[in-house]
DRENPA-3360 file (N, C-alpha, C; in nm, 2 decimals, always signed):
BEGIN
1 = MHAVGVIP = -1.07/+0.13/-2.56/-0.93/+0.16/-2.52/-0.86/+0.03/-2.52 ~ -0.75/+0.03/-2.59/-0.66/-0.10/-2.60/-0.56/-0.09/-2.48 ~ -0.58/-0.19/-2.39/-0.49/-0.19/-2.27/-0.40/-0.32/-2.27 ~ -0.28/-0.30/-2.23/-0.18/-0.41/-2.22/-0.14/-0.42/-2.07 ~ -0.15/-0.54/-2.02/-0.10/-0.57/-1.88/+0.04/-0.62/-1.88 ~ +0.12/-0.56/-1.79/+0.26/-0.61/-1.78/+0.30/-0.64/-1.64 ~ +0.35/-0.75/-1.61/+0.40/-0.79/-1.48/+0.55/-0.79/-1.48 ~ +0.61/-0.68/-1.42/+0.75/-0.68/-1.41/+0.80/-0.78/-1.31;
9 = ARYGSTRF = +0.90/-0.85/-1.35/+0.95/-0.96/-1.26/+1.10/-0.97/-1.27 ~ +1.17/-0.94/-1.16/+1.32/-0.96/-1.16/+1.36/-1.06/-1.05 ~ +1.47/-1.13/-1.08/+1.51/-1.23/-0.99/+1.58/-1.18/-0.87 ~ +1.65/-1.06/-0.88/+1.74/-1.02/-0.78/+1.67/-0.93/-0.67 ~ +1.56/-0.97/-0.61/+1.50/-0.89/-0.51/+1.59/-0.89/-0.38 ~ +1.61/-0.77/-0.32/+1.69/-0.76/-0.21/+1.64/-0.84/-0.09 ~ +1.51/-0.83/-0.06/+1.46/-0.90/+0.05/+1.42/-1.04/+0.03 ~ +1.41/-1.08/-0.10/+1.36/-1.22/-0.13/+1.42/-1.25/-0.27;
17 = PGKPLALI = +1.55/-1.29/-0.28/+1.60/-1.33/-0.41/+1.52/-1.45/-0.47 ~ +1.50/-1.44/-0.60/+1.42/-1.54/-0.67/+1.28/-1.54/-0.64 ~ +1.22/-1.43/-0.59/+1.08/-1.43/-0.54/+0.98/-1.47/-0.65 ~ +0.99/-1.43/-0.78/+0.89/-1.47/-0.87/+0.88/-1.62/-0.89 ~ +0.98/-1.69/-0.86/+0.98/-1.84/-0.87/+0.95/-1.91/-0.74 ~ +0.93/-1.84/-0.64/+0.89/-1.90/-0.51/+0.76/-1.98/-0.53 ~ +0.75/-2.10/-0.47/+0.63/-2.18/-0.48/+0.53/-2.14/-0.37 ~ +0.41/-2.12/-0.42/+0.29/-2.09/-0.33/+0.18/-2.19/-0.36;
25 = GGKTLVER = +0.16/-2.28/-0.28/+0.06/-2.39/-0.30/+0.09/-2.46/-0.43 ~ +0.22/-2.49/-0.46/+0.25/-2.57/-0.57/+0.27/-2.50/-0.70 ~ +0.24/-2.37/-0.70/+0.26/-2.29/-0.82/+0.36/-2.17/-0.79 ~ +0.43/-2.13/-0.89/+0.52/-2.01/-0.87/+0.44/-1.89/-0.85 ~ +0.50/-1.79/-0.77/+0.44/-1.67/-0.75/+0.40/-1.60/-0.88 ~ +0.49/-1.60/-0.98/+0.46/-1.53/-1.10/+0.34/-1.59/-1.17 ~ +0.32/-1.72/-1.16/+0.21/-1.79/-1.23/+0.08/-1.75/-1.15 ~ +0.08/-1.74/-1.02/-0.03/-1.70/-0.94/-0.08/-1.57/-0.99;
33 = VYERARAA = +0.01/-1.47/-1.00/-0.03/-1.34/-1.04/-0.08/-1.34/-1.18 ~ -0.01/-1.41/-1.27/-0.06/-1.41/-1.41/-0.20/-1.47/-1.42 ~ -0.23/-1.58/-1.35/-0.36/-1.64/-1.36/-0.47/-1.54/-1.32 ~ -0.44/-1.46/-1.21/-0.54/-1.36/-1.16/-0.56/-1.25/-1.27 ~ -0.45/-1.20/-1.32/-0.45/-1.09/-1.41/-0.52/-1.13/-1.54 ~ -0.51/-1.26/-1.58/-0.57/-1.31/-1.71/-0.72/-1.30/-1.71 ~ -0.77/-1.29/-1.59/-0.92/-1.29/-1.57/-0.98/-1.15/-1.60 ~ -0.89/-1.05/-1.61/-0.93/-0.91/-1.64/-0.99/-0.90/-1.78;
41 = RRLGRLMV = -1.11/-0.83/-1.79/-1.18/-0.82/-1.91/-1.13/-0.71/-2.00 ~ -1.06/-0.61/-1.94/-1.02/-0.49/-2.01/-0.88/-0.50/-2.07 ~ -0.81/-0.61/-2.05/-0.67/-0.63/-2.10/-0.68/-0.70/-2.24 ~ -0.62/-0.64/-2.34/-0.61/-0.70/-2.47/-0.49/-0.79/-2.48 ~ -0.39/-0.77/-2.39/-0.27/-0.86/-2.40/-0.21/-0.85/-2.26 ~ -0.15/-0.96/-2.22/-0.08/-0.98/-2.09/+0.05/-1.04/-2.10 ~ +0.15/-0.99/-2.04/+0.29/-1.05/-2.04/+0.37/-1.02/-1.92 ~ +0.47/-1.10/-1.90/+0.57/-1.08/-1.79/+0.69/-1.02/-1.85;
49 = ATDDARIA = +0.74/-0.91/-1.80/+0.86/-0.84/-1.84/+0.97/-0.87/-1.74 ~ +1.08/-0.94/-1.79/+1.18/-0.98/-1.70/+1.32/-0.96/-1.76 ~ +1.42/-0.97/-1.67/+1.56/-0.96/-1.72/+1.63/-1.09/-1.69 ~ +1.55/-1.20/-1.66/+1.61/-1.32/-1.62/+1.56/-1.44/-1.70 ~ +1.64/-1.52/-1.76/+1.60/-1.63/-1.84/+1.52/-1.73/-1.77 ~ +1.56/-1.75/-1.64/+1.49/-1.85/-1.56/+1.34/-1.81/-1.54 ~ +1.31/-1.69/-1.52/+1.17/-1.64/-1.51/+1.10/-1.65/-1.64 ~ +1.17/-1.61/-1.75/+1.11/-1.62/-1.88/+1.07/-1.77/-1.91;
57 = AAVSAFGG = +1.16/-1.86/-1.88/+1.13/-2.00/-1.90/+1.02/-2.06/-1.82 ~ +1.01/-2.01/-1.70/+0.90/-2.05/-1.61/+0.76/-2.00/-1.67 ~ +0.76/-1.88/-1.72/+0.64/-1.82/-1.77/+0.60/-1.90/-1.90 ~ +0.69/-1.93/-1.98/+0.66/-2.00/-2.10/+0.61/-2.14/-2.07 ~ +0.66/-2.20/-1.96/+0.62/-2.34/-1.92/+0.48/-2.34/-1.88 ~ +0.42/-2.24/-1.82/+0.28/-2.24/-1.78/+0.19/-2.18/-1.89 ~ +0.25/-2.15/-2.01/+0.17/-2.10/-2.12/+0.15/-1.95/-2.12 ~ +0.23/-1.87/-2.04/+0.22/-1.73/-2.05/+0.32/-1.67/-2.15;
65 = EAIMTSPS = +0.30/-1.54/-2.17/+0.39/-1.47/-2.26/+0.50/-1.39/-2.18 ~ +0.62/-1.40/-2.21/+0.73/-1.33/-2.15/+0.81/-1.25/-2.25 ~ +0.86/-1.13/-2.20/+0.94/-1.05/-2.29/+1.06/-1.01/-2.21 ~ +1.18/-1.02/-2.27/+1.31/-0.99/-2.20/+1.33/-0.84/-2.21 ~ +1.37/-0.79/-2.09/+1.40/-0.64/-2.08/+1.53/-0.62/-2.02 ~ +1.58/-0.49/-2.02/+1.71/-0.46/-1.97/+1.72/-0.48/-1.82 ~ +1.84/-0.53/-1.77/+1.86/-0.55/-1.63/+1.89/-0.42/-1.55 ~ +1.90/-0.31/-1.62/+1.94/-0.18/-1.56/+1.83/-0.09/-1.51;
73 = HPSGTDRL = +1.71/-0.13/-1.53/+1.60/-0.04/-1.49/+1.59/-0.02/-1.34 ~ +1.57/+0.11/-1.30/+1.57/+0.14/-1.15/+1.43/+0.10/-1.09 ~ +1.33/+0.08/-1.17/+1.19/+0.06/-1.12/+1.11/-0.03/-1.22 ~ +1.00/-0.08/-1.17/+0.92/-0.16/-1.25/+0.85/-0.07/-1.36 ~ +0.83/+0.05/-1.33/+0.77/+0.14/-1.43/+0.86/+0.17/-1.55 ~ +0.99/+0.18/-1.52/+1.09/+0.19/-1.62/+1.10/+0.07/-1.71 ~ +1.08/-0.05/-1.65/+1.08/-0.17/-1.72/+0.95/-0.17/-1.81 ~ +0.84/-0.13/-1.76/+0.72/-0.12/-1.83/+0.73/-0.03/-1.95;
81 = AEVAAAIA = +0.80/+0.09/-1.93/+0.82/+0.18/-2.04/+0.90/+0.12/-2.16 ~ +0.99/+0.03/-2.13/+1.06/-0.04/-2.24/+0.97/-0.13/-2.32 ~ +0.88/-0.19/-2.25/+0.78/-0.27/-2.32/+0.69/-0.18/-2.40 ~ +0.65/-0.07/-2.35/+0.56/+0.02/-2.42/+0.63/+0.08/-2.55 ~ +0.76/+0.09/-2.55/+0.83/+0.14/-2.66/+0.82/+0.04/-2.78 ~ +0.80/-0.09/-2.74/+0.79/-0.19/-2.85/+0.65/-0.24/-2.88 ~ +0.56/-0.22/-2.79/+0.42/-0.27/-2.81/+0.32/-0.16/-2.79 ~ +0.25/-0.13/-2.89/+0.16/-0.01/-2.89/+0.03/-0.04/-2.81;
89 = ADCYVNIQ = -0.01/+0.06/-2.74/-0.14/+0.05/-2.66/-0.18/+0.19/-2.62 ~ -0.31/+0.20/-2.58/-0.36/+0.33/-2.53/-0.33/+0.34/-2.38 ~ -0.33/+0.23/-2.31/-0.31/+0.22/-2.17/-0.23/+0.10/-2.13 ~ -0.14/+0.12/-2.03/-0.06/+0.01/-1.98/-0.08/-0.01/-1.83 ~ -0.10/-0.13/-1.79/-0.12/-0.16/-1.65/+0.00/-0.23/-1.60 ~ +0.06/-0.17/-1.50/+0.18/-0.23/-1.43/+0.12/-0.31/-1.31 ~ +0.13/-0.45/-1.33/+0.08/-0.54/-1.23/+0.19/-0.60/-1.14 ~ +0.20/-0.56/-1.02/+0.31/-0.60/-0.93/+0.31/-0.75/-0.92;
97 = GDEPMLDA = +0.43/-0.81/-0.94/+0.45/-0.95/-0.94/+0.45/-1.02/-0.81 ~ +0.43/-0.94/-0.70/+0.42/-0.99/-0.56/+0.29/-0.98/-0.50 ~ +0.18/-0.97/-0.58/+0.04/-0.96/-0.53/-0.04/-1.08/-0.58 ~ -0.02/-1.20/-0.52/-0.09/-1.32/-0.57/-0.24/-1.32/-0.54 ~ -0.29/-1.22/-0.46/-0.43/-1.21/-0.43/-0.50/-1.11/-0.52 ~ -0.43/-1.07/-0.63/-0.48/-0.97/-0.72/-0.63/-1.00/-0.76 ~ -0.71/-0.89/-0.76/-0.85/-0.90/-0.81/-0.86/-0.84/-0.95 ~ -0.90/-0.93/-1.04/-0.90/-0.88/-1.18/-1.00/-0.76/-1.20;
105 = ADVDGLVQ = -1.10/-0.75/-1.11/-1.19/-0.63/-1.12/-1.12/-0.50/-1.10 ~ -1.01/-0.51/-1.02/-0.93/-0.38/-0.99/-0.86/-0.34/-1.11 ~ -0.81/-0.44/-1.19/-0.74/-0.41/-1.31/-0.84/-0.34/-1.41 ~ -0.96/-0.39/-1.42/-1.06/-0.33/-1.51/-1.09/-0.19/-1.46 ~ -1.10/-0.18/-1.33/-1.14/-0.04/-1.27/-1.04/+0.06/-1.31 ~ -0.91/+0.03/-1.30/-0.81/+0.13/-1.33/-0.81/+0.16/-1.48 ~ -0.83/+0.06/-1.57/-0.83/+0.09/-1.71/-0.95/+0.18/-1.74 ~ -1.07/+0.16/-1.67/-1.19/+0.24/-1.69/-1.16/+0.38/-1.64;
113 = AIEDEADC = -1.09/+0.40/-1.53/-1.06/+0.54/-1.49/-0.98/+0.61/-1.59 ~ -0.88/+0.55/-1.65/-0.80/+0.61/-1.75/-0.89/+0.65/-1.87 ~ -0.98/+0.56/-1.91/-1.06/+0.59/-2.02/-1.17/+0.70/-1.99 ~ -1.22/+0.70/-1.87/-1.33/+0.79/-1.84/-1.29/+0.93/-1.80 ~ -1.17/+0.94/-1.74/-1.13/+1.07/-1.68/-1.02/+1.13/-1.77 ~ -1.05/+1.23/-1.84/-0.96/+1.29/-1.94/-0.83/+1.34/-1.88 ~ -0.84/+1.39/-1.75/-0.72/+1.44/-1.68/-0.65/+1.34/-1.60 ~ -0.69/+1.21/-1.62/-0.62/+1.10/-1.54/-0.51/+1.04/-1.62;
121 = DMATLWEP = -0.39/+1.06/-1.59/-0.28/+1.01/-1.66/-0.23/+0.88/-1.59 ~ -0.25/+0.87/-1.46/-0.20/+0.76/-1.38/-0.30/+0.73/-1.27 ~ -0.32/+0.60/-1.25/-0.42/+0.56/-1.15/-0.37/+0.44/-1.07 ~ -0.40/+0.43/-0.94/-0.36/+0.32/-0.86/-0.46/+0.29/-0.75 ~ -0.43/+0.21/-0.65/-0.53/+0.16/-0.56/-0.49/+0.18/-0.41 ~ -0.59/+0.18/-0.33/-0.57/+0.18/-0.18/-0.66/+0.08/-0.12 ~ -0.62/+0.03/+0.00/-0.72/-0.05/+0.08/-0.69/-0.01/+0.23 ~ -0.79/-0.02/+0.32/-0.78/+0.03/+0.45/-0.68/-0.06/+0.54;
129 = LENEETAR = -0.61/+0.01/+0.63/-0.53/-0.06/+0.73/-0.60/-0.04/+0.86 ~ -0.61/-0.15/+0.93/-0.70/-0.15/+1.05/-0.63/-0.12/+1.18 ~ -0.50/-0.13/+1.19/-0.43/-0.11/+1.32/-0.30/-0.04/+1.30 ~ -0.26/+0.03/+1.40/-0.14/+0.11/+1.39/-0.01/+0.03/+1.38 ~ -0.01/-0.09/+1.44/+0.11/-0.17/+1.44/+0.14/-0.21/+1.29 ~ +0.04/-0.25/+1.22/+0.06/-0.28/+1.08/+0.10/-0.16/+1.00 ~ +0.03/-0.05/+1.03/+0.06/+0.08/+0.95/+0.21/+0.12/+0.97 ~ +0.27/+0.09/+1.08/+0.41/+0.13/+1.11/+0.51/+0.04/+1.04;
137 = DPDIVKVV = +0.47/-0.07/+0.98/+0.56/-0.16/+0.90/+0.61/-0.09/+0.78 ~ +0.75/-0.07/+0.77/+0.80/+0.00/+0.65/+0.78/-0.07/+0.52 ~ +0.76/-0.20/+0.53/+0.73/-0.28/+0.41/+0.59/-0.25/+0.35 ~ +0.51/-0.19/+0.43/+0.37/-0.16/+0.39/+0.37/-0.01/+0.35 ~ +0.34/+0.02/+0.23/+0.34/+0.16/+0.18/+0.20/+0.22/+0.21 ~ +0.21/+0.34/+0.27/+0.08/+0.41/+0.30/+0.06/+0.53/+0.20 ~ -0.06/+0.56/+0.17/-0.09/+0.67/+0.08/-0.19/+0.76/+0.15 ~ -0.17/+0.89/+0.13/-0.26/+0.99/+0.19/-0.33/+1.06/+0.06;
145 = CDEAGRAL = -0.46/+1.08/+0.07/-0.53/+1.14/-0.05/-0.61/+1.26/-0.01 ~ -0.64/+1.34/-0.11/-0.73/+1.45/-0.09/-0.87/+1.41/-0.10 ~ -0.97/+1.50/-0.09/-1.11/+1.46/-0.09/-1.15/+1.41/-0.23 ~ -1.08/+1.44/-0.33/-1.12/+1.40/-0.47/-1.05/+1.27/-0.50 ~ -0.98/+1.21/-0.41/-0.91/+1.08/-0.44/-0.78/+1.09/-0.51 ~ -0.72/+1.21/-0.50/-0.59/+1.23/-0.56/-0.48/+1.21/-0.46 ~ -0.37/+1.15/-0.49/-0.26/+1.12/-0.40/-0.19/+1.25/-0.35 ~ -0.18/+1.27/-0.22/-0.10/+1.38/-0.17/+0.05/+1.33/-0.14;
153 = YFSRSLVP = +0.06/+1.20/-0.09/+0.19/+1.15/-0.07/+0.18/+1.00/-0.04 ~ +0.29/+0.93/-0.07/+0.31/+0.79/-0.04/+0.43/+0.78/+0.05 ~ +0.43/+0.69/+0.15/+0.54/+0.68/+0.24/+0.55/+0.54/+0.30 ~ +0.67/+0.50/+0.34/+0.69/+0.38/+0.42/+0.67/+0.41/+0.57 ~ +0.67/+0.54/+0.61/+0.64/+0.58/+0.75/+0.49/+0.58/+0.78 ~ +0.46/+0.60/+0.90/+0.32/+0.61/+0.95/+0.27/+0.75/+0.91 ~ +0.19/+0.75/+0.80/+0.12/+0.88/+0.76/-0.02/+0.85/+0.73 ~ -0.11/+0.94/+0.79/-0.08/+1.05/+0.88/-0.04/+0.99/+1.02;
161 = CPRDPEAT = +0.05/+1.07/+1.09/+0.09/+1.03/+1.22/+0.01/+1.10/+1.32 ~ -0.07/+1.03/+1.41/-0.15/+1.09/+1.51/-0.07/+1.17/+1.61 ~ -0.09/+1.30/+1.62/-0.02/+1.37/+1.73/-0.07/+1.34/+1.86 ~ -0.20/+1.31/+1.87/-0.26/+1.27/+2.00/-0.34/+1.14/+1.97 ~ -0.28/+1.02/+1.99/-0.34/+0.90/+1.95/-0.48/+0.88/+2.03 ~ -0.49/+0.92/+2.15/-0.61/+0.90/+2.23/-0.72/+0.98/+2.17 ~ -0.69/+1.10/+2.14/-0.80/+1.19/+2.08/-0.84/+1.13/+1.94 ~ -0.74/+1.08/+1.87/-0.78/+1.02/+1.73/-0.87/+0.91/+1.75;
169 = RRDGGGGA = -0.85/+0.82/+1.85/-0.93/+0.71/+1.87/-1.07/+0.75/+1.91 ~ -1.08/+0.85/+2.00/-1.21/+0.90/+2.05/-1.30/+0.96/+1.94 ~ -1.23/+1.02/+1.84/-1.32/+1.08/+1.73/-1.34/+0.98/+1.62 ~ -1.31/+0.86/+1.64/-1.34/+0.75/+1.54/-1.25/+0.75/+1.42 ~ -1.14/+0.82/+1.42/-1.05/+0.83/+1.30/-0.93/+0.74/+1.31 ~ -0.93/+0.63/+1.39/-0.81/+0.55/+1.41/-0.77/+0.49/+1.28 ~ -0.80/+0.36/+1.26/-0.76/+0.28/+1.14/-0.80/+0.34/+1.01 ~ -0.92/+0.42/+1.01/-0.97/+0.47/+0.89/-0.87/+0.58/+0.83;
177 = RWRRHVGL = -0.78/+0.63/+0.91/-0.69/+0.73/+0.86/-0.57/+0.67/+0.78 ~ -0.55/+0.54/+0.79/-0.44/+0.47/+0.73/-0.49/+0.39/+0.61 ~ -0.42/+0.42/+0.50/-0.46/+0.35/+0.37/-0.33/+0.28/+0.32 ~ -0.34/+0.15/+0.30/-0.23/+0.08/+0.24/-0.24/+0.10/+0.09 ~ -0.12/+0.14/+0.03/-0.11/+0.15/-0.12/-0.10/+0.01/-0.18 ~ -0.18/-0.02/-0.27/-0.18/-0.15/-0.34/-0.11/-0.12/-0.48 ~ +0.01/-0.18/-0.50/+0.09/-0.14/-0.61/+0.05/-0.19/-0.75 ~ -0.07/-0.15/-0.79/-0.12/-0.18/-0.92/-0.14/-0.04/-0.99;
185 = YAYRAAFL = -0.08/-0.02/-1.10/-0.09/+0.11/-1.17/-0.14/+0.10/-1.31 ~ -0.22/+0.20/-1.35/-0.25/+0.21/-1.49/-0.20/+0.35/-1.54 ~ -0.14/+0.35/-1.66/-0.08/+0.47/-1.72/-0.14/+0.50/-1.86 ~ -0.17/+0.62/-1.88/-0.20/+0.66/-2.02/-0.07/+0.66/-2.10 ~ -0.07/+0.61/-2.22/+0.05/+0.58/-2.30/+0.15/+0.70/-2.31 ~ +0.09/+0.82/-2.34/+0.18/+0.94/-2.35/+0.24/+0.98/-2.22 ~ +0.17/+0.96/-2.11/+0.23/+0.99/-1.98/+0.34/+0.89/-1.95 ~ +0.32/+0.77/-1.98/+0.43/+0.67/-1.95/+0.55/+0.70/-2.02;
193 = REFATWSP = +0.54/+0.74/-2.15/+0.66/+0.77/-2.22/+0.73/+0.89/-2.16 ~ +0.66/+0.99/-2.11/+0.72/+1.11/-2.05/+0.78/+1.07/-1.92 ~ +0.71/+0.99/-1.84/+0.77/+0.94/-1.71/+0.90/+0.88/-1.72 ~ +0.92/+0.80/-1.83/+1.04/+0.72/-1.85/+1.16/+0.81/-1.88 ~ +1.13/+0.94/-1.92/+1.25/+1.03/-1.95/+1.30/+1.10/-1.83 ~ +1.22/+1.09/-1.72/+1.26/+1.16/-1.59/+1.36/+1.07/-1.51 ~ +1.46/+1.14/-1.46/+1.55/+1.06/-1.37/+1.48/+1.04/-1.23 ~ +1.52/+0.93/-1.16/+1.46/+0.91/-1.03/+1.47/+1.03/-0.94;
201 = SPLERIEC = +1.37/+1.07/-0.88/+1.36/+1.20/-0.80/+1.41/+1.18/-0.66 ~ +1.44/+1.29/-0.59/+1.50/+1.28/-0.45/+1.41/+1.20/-0.36 ~ +1.28/+1.23/-0.35/+1.20/+1.15/-0.26/+1.18/+1.01/-0.30 ~ +1.18/+0.98/-0.43/+1.18/+0.85/-0.48/+1.30/+0.77/-0.43 ~ +1.41/+0.83/-0.43/+1.53/+0.76/-0.39/+1.53/+0.74/-0.24 ~ +1.48/+0.83/-0.16/+1.48/+0.82/-0.02/+1.38/+0.71/+0.02 ~ +1.26/+0.71/-0.03/+1.16/+0.61/+0.01/+1.16/+0.48/-0.07 ~ +1.24/+0.48/-0.19/+1.23/+0.37/-0.28/+1.09/+0.34/-0.33;
209 = LEQLRALE = +1.03/+0.45/-0.37/+0.89/+0.44/-0.42/+0.88/+0.52/-0.55 ~ +0.87/+0.45/-0.66/+0.87/+0.51/-0.79/+0.76/+0.61/-0.82 ~ +0.64/+0.59/-0.76/+0.53/+0.68/-0.78/+0.56/+0.82/-0.74 ~ +0.65/+0.84/-0.64/+0.69/+0.97/-0.60/+0.75/+1.06/-0.71 ~ +0.81/+0.99/-0.81/+0.86/+1.06/-0.92/+0.76/+1.15/-0.99 ~ +0.64/+1.09/-1.00/+0.53/+1.17/-1.07/+0.48/+1.28/-0.98 ~ +0.47/+1.26/-0.85/+0.42/+1.36/-0.76/+0.52/+1.48/-0.75 ~ +0.65/+1.45/-0.75/+0.75/+1.55/-0.74/+0.75/+1.64/-0.87;
217 = RGRTIRVL = +0.70/+1.58/-0.97/+0.69/+1.66/-1.10/+0.56/+1.73/-1.11 ~ +0.48/+1.73/-1.00/+0.35/+1.80/-1.00/+0.24/+1.73/-1.07 ~ +0.26/+1.60/-1.10/+0.15/+1.53/-1.18/+0.05/+1.47/-1.08 ~ -0.06/+1.44/-1.13/-0.17/+1.39/-1.04/-0.18/+1.23/-1.06 ~ -0.20/+1.17/-0.94/-0.22/+1.02/-0.94/-0.36/+1.00/-0.88 ~ -0.45/+0.94/-0.95/-0.58/+0.91/-0.90/-0.57/+0.78/-0.82 ~ -0.63/+0.77/-0.70/-0.62/+0.65/-0.62/-0.76/+0.60/-0.59 ~ -0.79/+0.48/-0.64/-0.92/+0.42/-0.62/-0.92/+0.32/-0.51;
225 = PARGRYLG = -1.04/+0.31/-0.44/-1.05/+0.20/-0.34/-1.04/+0.06/-0.40 ~ -0.96/-0.02/-0.35/-0.95/-0.16/-0.41/-1.08/-0.24/-0.38 ~ -1.12/-0.32/-0.48/-1.24/-0.40/-0.46/-1.19/-0.53/-0.39 ~ -1.07/-0.58/-0.42/-1.02/-0.70/-0.36/-0.95/-0.67/-0.22 ~ -0.91/-0.77/-0.16/-0.83/-0.76/-0.04/-0.69/-0.82/-0.06 ~ -0.59/-0.75/-0.04/-0.45/-0.79/-0.09/-0.36/-0.84/+0.02 ~ -0.27/-0.93/-0.01/-0.17/-0.98/+0.08/-0.05/-1.01/+0.00 ~ +0.05/-0.91/+0.00/+0.16/-0.92/-0.08/+0.27/-1.01/-0.02;
233 = VDRPEDVA = +0.37/-1.05/-0.11/+0.48/-1.13/-0.07/+0.61/-1.04/-0.08 ~ +0.65/-1.00/+0.04/+0.77/-0.92/+0.05/+0.89/-1.00/+0.09 ~ +0.87/-1.09/+0.18/+0.98/-1.17/+0.24/+0.94/-1.32/+0.24 ~ +1.03/-1.41/+0.25/+1.00/-1.56/+0.25/+0.89/-1.60/+0.35 ~ +0.89/-1.53/+0.47/+0.79/-1.57/+0.57/+0.65/-1.53/+0.53 ~ +0.63/-1.45/+0.42/+0.50/-1.41/+0.38/+0.43/-1.52/+0.30 ~ +0.51/-1.62/+0.25/+0.45/-1.72/+0.17/+0.34/-1.80/+0.24 ~ +0.37/-1.84/+0.37/+0.28/-1.92/+0.45/+0.15/-1.85/+0.47;
241 = AVERALTR = +0.15/-1.72/+0.49/+0.03/-1.64/+0.51/-0.06/-1.64/+0.39 ~ +0.01/-1.62/+0.27/-0.06/-1.62/+0.14/-0.13/-1.76/+0.12 ~ -0.05/-1.87/+0.15/-0.11/-2.00/+0.13/-0.23/-2.02/+0.21 ~ -0.23/-1.97/+0.34/-0.35/-1.99/+0.42/-0.46/-1.91/+0.37 ~ -0.44/-1.79/+0.32/-0.54/-1.70/+0.26/-0.60/-1.77/+0.13 ~ -0.52/-1.83/+0.05/-0.57/-1.89/-0.07/-0.66/-2.01/-0.03 ~ -0.62/-2.08/+0.07/-0.69/-2.20/+0.12/-0.83/-2.16/+0.17 ~ -0.84/-2.04/+0.24/-0.97/-1.99/+0.28/-1.06/-1.95/+0.17;
249 = G = -0.99/-1.92/+0.06/-1.07/-1.87/-0.06/-1.10/-1.72/-0.05;
% end
């Protein structure tokens, strides 16, 4: 299966303008993500999709491939679909540009899921959240899955929400009930083309989560446990935490 990895990167982040060019340990965020993704064995090609010439220039400067895309896309997946219209592949991996702790093995795992599971059109990742305070953070997206590992819902709210927190803790289901969604996606090519024809859905607009567009259309999202441990960059204050994590190795 021929897979292409795409890192959507825009300059105008609401919470952190210029985020892809923020320095983390002397390297830009986009370079950190690119370096990690380049280690994936299942990607035949890797590029950064951007609407900003400054980001494209930075990518070229460290030897990466950049492609210019429209500034009007409502989500990274829509930006990915523009790339897919120009570059043929069987599978496309949307690699979030704010995950500098990316594990290349997770990229390979998602491509493998698309290849192995005939009914898998879209796949993504989750990792455990250990405490309720973290799970309540709206910047951290939670996912709830069924027993087969298919997504039931994604939310910025606390889901599931314990009706009786004490009883939940007593039965051992505390932190294990919360799963952080790791924003790494793989798409089968035909599904990605179809996805791009749909308008943003009501729940997508409310939560600002593009993956809800697929669920609202009745499509299945396979959610795999992440092999790595992730620490995203949502705000400027997150940079120091990532630098400490990188130092620890």
